[in-house]
C-alpha positions as CSV (number, residue, x, y, z in Angstrom):
1,M,0.8,22.0,-8.1
2,S,0.7,24.9,-5.6
3,E,2.0,24.3,-1.8
4,Q,5.3,23.8,-3.3
5,L,4.7,20.0,-3.8
6,N,8.2,18.3,-5.1
7,V,6.8,16.2,-7.8
8,P,9.4,15.3,-10.3
9,T,8.9,13.9,-13.9
10,M,10.9,11.0,-15.3
11,A,11.9,13.0,-18.2
12,E,13.6,15.8,-15.8
13,L,15.4,12.9,-13.9
14,M,16.9,11.1,-16.7
15,A,17.9,14.4,-18.1
16,E,20.2,14.8,-15.2
17,G,20.9,11.0,-15.3
18,K,19.1,10.1,-12.5
19,Q,16.8,7.0,-11.7
20,P,13.7,6.8,-9.0
21,D,13.3,4.3,-7.0
22,I,9.2,4.6,-7.3
23,L,7.2,5.6,-10.3
24,F,3.6,7.1,-9.0
25,W,1.1,6.3,-11.5
26,V,-1.2,9.0,-10.9
27,G,-4.1,7.7,-13.0
28,S,-6.5,9.4,-14.9
29,A,-9.0,10.1,-12.0
30,G,-6.2,11.4,-9.7
31,S,-5.1,13.6,-12.8
32,Y,-8.2,15.0,-14.0
33,D,-11.4,14.7,-11.0
34,D,-11.2,17.5,-8.8
35,R,-12.0,15.5,-5.8
36,A,-9.1,12.7,-6.6
37,K,-6.7,15.4,-7.1
38,K,-6.7,16.2,-3.4
39,I,-5.9,12.1,-2.5
40,T,-3.0,12.8,-5.3
41,K,-1.6,15.6,-3.4
42,A,-2.2,13.9,0.0
43,F,-0.1,11.1,-1.2
44,V,3.0,13.2,-2.8
45,K,2.9,15.1,0.5
46,L,3.8,11.8,2.3
47,L,6.1,10.7,-0.4
48,N,7.7,14.0,0.3
49,K,7.6,13.5,4.2
50,A,9.1,10.0,3.8
51,N,11.9,11.6,1.4
52,V,10.8,9.0,-1.0
53,N,12.8,9.0,-4.2
54,F,10.0,9.0,-6.8
55,A,9.1,10.4,-10.1
56,V,5.6,10.6,-12.3
57,L,5.6,10.2,-16.0
58,G,3.5,13.6,-16.5
59,T,2.1,14.4,-19.6
60,E,3.6,11.2,-20.7
61,E,1.1,9.1,-18.9
62,S,-2.1,8.1,-20.6
63,C,-5.0,5.9,-19.4
64,T,-3.9,2.4,-18.3
65,G,-7.0,1.2,-20.7
66,D,-9.0,-0.4,-18.1
67,I,-12.0,1.1,-18.6
68,A,-11.6,0.2,-22.0
69,K,-11.2,-3.6,-21.2
70,R,-13.7,-3.6,-18.7
71,A,-16.3,-2.0,-21.4
72,G,-15.4,-4.6,-23.8
73,N,-13.0,-2.7,-26.0
74,E,-10.2,-5.3,-26.1
75,F,-8.8,-3.2,-29.2
76,L,-8.6,0.1,-27.4
77,F,-7.3,-1.4,-24.3
78,Q,-4.4,-3.1,-26.0
79,M,-3.5,0.0,-27.9
80,Q,-3.4,2.0,-24.5
81,A,-1.6,-0.6,-22.7
82,V,1.2,-1.0,-25.4
83,M,2.0,2.5,-25.8
84,N,2.4,2.8,-22.1
85,I,4.4,-0.1,-21.7
86,E,6.9,1.6,-24.5
87,V,7.3,4.4,-22.4
88,L,7.6,2.5,-18.8
89,N,10.2,0.0,-20.6
90,A,12.4,2.9,-22.4
91,Y,12.6,4.4,-18.7
92,D,13.8,1.1,-17.0
93,V,10.8,1.5,-14.7
94,K,10.8,-1.3,-12.1
95,K,8.5,-0.3,-9.1
96,I,5.2,1.3,-9.6
97,V,2.6,2.8,-6.9
98,T,-0.5,4.2,-7.6
99,C,-3.5,5.4,-5.6
100,D,-5.9,3.4,-8.2
101,P,-7.2,-0.3,-7.5
102,H,-8.2,-0.3,-11.3
103,S,-4.6,0.9,-12.2
104,F,-2.7,-1.3,-10.0
105,N,-4.8,-4.6,-10.9
106,C,-4.3,-3.5,-14.6
107,L,-0.3,-2.8,-14.1
108,K,0.1,-5.8,-11.9
109,N,-1.6,-8.3,-13.6
110,E,-2.8,-7.3,-17.2
111,Y,0.6,-5.3,-18.8
112,P,2.8,-8.5,-18.1
113,G,1.2,-10.1,-20.8
114,L,1.9,-7.6,-23.7
115,G,5.7,-7.3,-22.3
116,G,4.9,-4.4,-19.0
117,N,6.8,-6.4,-16.3
118,Y,6.9,-4.4,-13.1
119,E,6.7,-4.7,-9.3
120,V,3.1,-2.9,-8.5
121,F,2.1,-1.4,-5.2
122,H,-1.3,0.0,-4.3
123,H,-0.9,3.2,-2.3
124,T,-1.9,1.4,1.0
125,Q,0.8,-1.4,0.5
126,F,3.1,1.2,0.2
127,I,2.2,3.5,3.1
128,K,1.7,0.4,5.0
129,E,5.6,-0.2,4.7
130,L,6.6,3.5,5.2
131,L,4.9,3.3,8.2
132,D,6.6,-0.4,9.5
133,S,9.9,0.8,8.3
134,G,9.7,4.1,10.2
135,Q,10.3,6.1,7.3
136,L,6.7,7.7,8.2
137,E,5.1,7.8,11.6
138,V,1.8,8.3,13.2
139,T,2.3,10.0,16.6
140,E,-0.6,12.9,16.8
141,N,-4.1,11.3,18.2
142,T,-6.0,13.4,15.3
143,F,-8.4,10.7,15.1
144,K,-8.6,9.2,18.3
145,G,-12.2,8.9,19.2
146,K,-13.6,8.9,15.8
147,R,-15.2,6.1,14.2
148,I,-14.2,4.8,11.0
149,T,-15.4,2.0,8.9
150,F,-13.3,1.4,5.6
151,H,-14.9,0.3,2.4
152,D,-13.0,-2.2,0.3
153,P,-12.6,-1.5,-3.1
154,C,-13.4,-4.6,-5.1
155,Y,-10.0,-4.2,-7.5
156,L,-7.9,-4.6,-4.1
157,G,-9.8,-6.8,-1.9
158,R,-11.3,-9.7,-3.9
159,A,-9.1,-8.8,-7.3
160,N,-5.9,-8.9,-5.2
161,N,-6.6,-10.3,-1.9
162,E,-5.4,-7.3,-0.3
163,Y,-7.8,-6.4,2.8
164,D,-5.1,-5.9,5.7
165,A,-2.9,-3.3,4.5
166,P,-5.5,-0.3,4.7
167,R,-7.2,-1.6,8.3
168,D,-3.4,-1.9,9.4
169,I,-2.8,2.0,8.8
170,L,-6.0,2.7,10.2
171,K,-5.5,1.2,13.4
172,K,-2.2,3.2,13.6
173,T,-4.9,6.4,13.7
174,N,-6.0,5.6,17.2
175,A,-9.3,5.8,15.8
176,T,-12.1,2.9,16.3
177,L,-12.3,0.7,13.5
178,V,-15.8,-0.3,12.7
179,E,-16.4,-2.9,10.0
180,M,-19.3,-3.2,7.7
181,K,-21.7,-6.3,7.7
182,R,-20.1,-6.8,4.1
183,S,-16.6,-6.2,4.6
184,R,-13.6,-7.9,3.1
185,N,-14.2,-10.8,0.9
186,T,-17.8,-10.0,1.1
187,A,-17.8,-6.6,0.7
188,L,-20.6,-4.7,-1.7
189,C,-18.9,-2.9,-4.6
190,C,-19.5,0.9,-4.7
191,G,-21.3,0.6,-7.9
192,A,-18.4,2.2,-10.3
193,G,-16.1,-0.7,-11.1
194,G,-15.9,-2.4,-14.7
195,A,-16.5,1.0,-16.5
196,Q,-20.0,1.3,-14.9
197,M,-18.8,4.7,-13.2
198,F,-19.5,6.2,-16.9
199,K,-22.7,5.1,-17.6
200,E,-26.4,5.4,-16.2
201,P,-27.2,2.3,-13.9
202,E,-29.6,-0.2,-14.6
203,P,-33.4,-0.1,-13.8
204,G,-33.6,-1.4,-10.0
205,A,-35.1,-0.7,-6.6
206,M,-31.9,1.0,-5.6
207,D,-28.9,2.3,-6.8
208,I,-25.7,0.1,-5.7
209,N,-24.0,3.2,-4.2
210,M,-27.1,3.9,-2.4
211,L,-27.3,0.3,-1.1
212,R,-23.5,0.3,0.0
213,T,-24.1,3.8,1.8
214,E,-26.7,2.2,4.0
215,D,-24.2,-0.4,4.7
216,A,-21.5,2.1,5.6
217,L,-24.4,4.5,7.8
218,E,-25.1,1.0,9.9
219,T,-21.5,1.2,11.5
220,K,-22.7,4.7,12.5
221,P,-19.5,6.2,11.5
222,D,-17.6,9.8,11.5
223,I,-15.3,9.0,8.5
224,I,-15.9,6.6,5.9
225,A,-12.3,5.7,4.6
226,T,-11.8,4.5,1.1
227,G,-8.7,3.6,-0.7
228,C,-9.9,4.2,-4.6
229,P,-10.9,7.3,-6.3
230,Y,-14.0,6.1,-8.1
231,C,-15.3,4.5,-4.3
232,N,-14.9,8.0,-3.2
233,T,-17.1,9.6,-5.6
234,M,-20.0,6.8,-5.0
235,M,-19.9,7.0,-1.2
236,T,-19.6,10.9,-1.2
237,D,-22.6,11.0,-3.6
238,G,-24.2,8.2,-1.2
239,I,-23.6,10.4,1.8
240,K,-25.0,13.5,0.2
241,F,-28.1,12.0,-1.2
242,K,-28.6,10.4,2.3
243,E,-28.0,14.0,3.7
244,K,-25.2,13.2,5.9
245,E,-22.6,15.2,4.7
246,N,-22.5,17.5,7.6
247,S,-21.7,14.7,10.1
248,I,-19.7,12.3,8.0
249,V,-17.0,12.6,5.6
250,V,-15.3,10.6,3.2
251,K,-11.7,10.4,3.0
252,D,-9.0,8.3,1.2
253,I,-6.5,6.6,3.2
254,A,-3.6,8.9,2.3
255,E,-5.7,11.8,2.9
256,L,-6.5,10.6,6.4
257,I,-2.8,9.8,7.1
258,A,-1.5,13.5,6.2
259,E,-3.8,14.8,8.3
260,A,-2.5,12.7,11.3
261,K,0.5,14.3,10.0
262,G,-0.6,17.6,10.2
263,L,0.4,17.7,6.6
């Protein structure tokens, strides 16, 4: 990575006889998608700033298998999951944090049944912890006067009942937080979950991400905040389709906090 980010791998630390407190699970999107890589970098900057002792698996990380499972290929999911669990257990990993709610849900709720038992955090939960403990502080008024609406990712919200962490973080930015009519447990999916990201939508009057973008536009936002790389893609596509990309930006919460820190 450029910009001299400090990103140690588990293999490097183990060779030095060290054990990190946290494993940062980057995920497929965060590793390969050009837009999602920016979220990864922003989160790493926050980890570095807060002096968090973390590591990544690097080339030893493979897809969690979530997409295969949602698409109905349980056999492929178990193959991918068991391979990851063997690597994680070999490194004696205890705590995992990830920017992807799909990886978060899979590691937290589906890996235990295959022998992978870890304490798993979504990055919004972890950033909130850093802010609450004082390891990170948001003092700049970068977003004062800006209207931000937060889109709840399905696998963070309804699947794991986490609605407060992202909102608590956004409130610390001094922005005006405006809720969509469908939010929290009634939030509408962005249209990417359940492996839908990788296929064409079924015929209908409107694509789901366009409908969700309309929900967001009703709040007259300056910024649409997301907590998922897939949601970010779908909402960004919606904004482009509505020709609003000059006036509205779609940003992950990690990016917003990194900006507020001047990172």
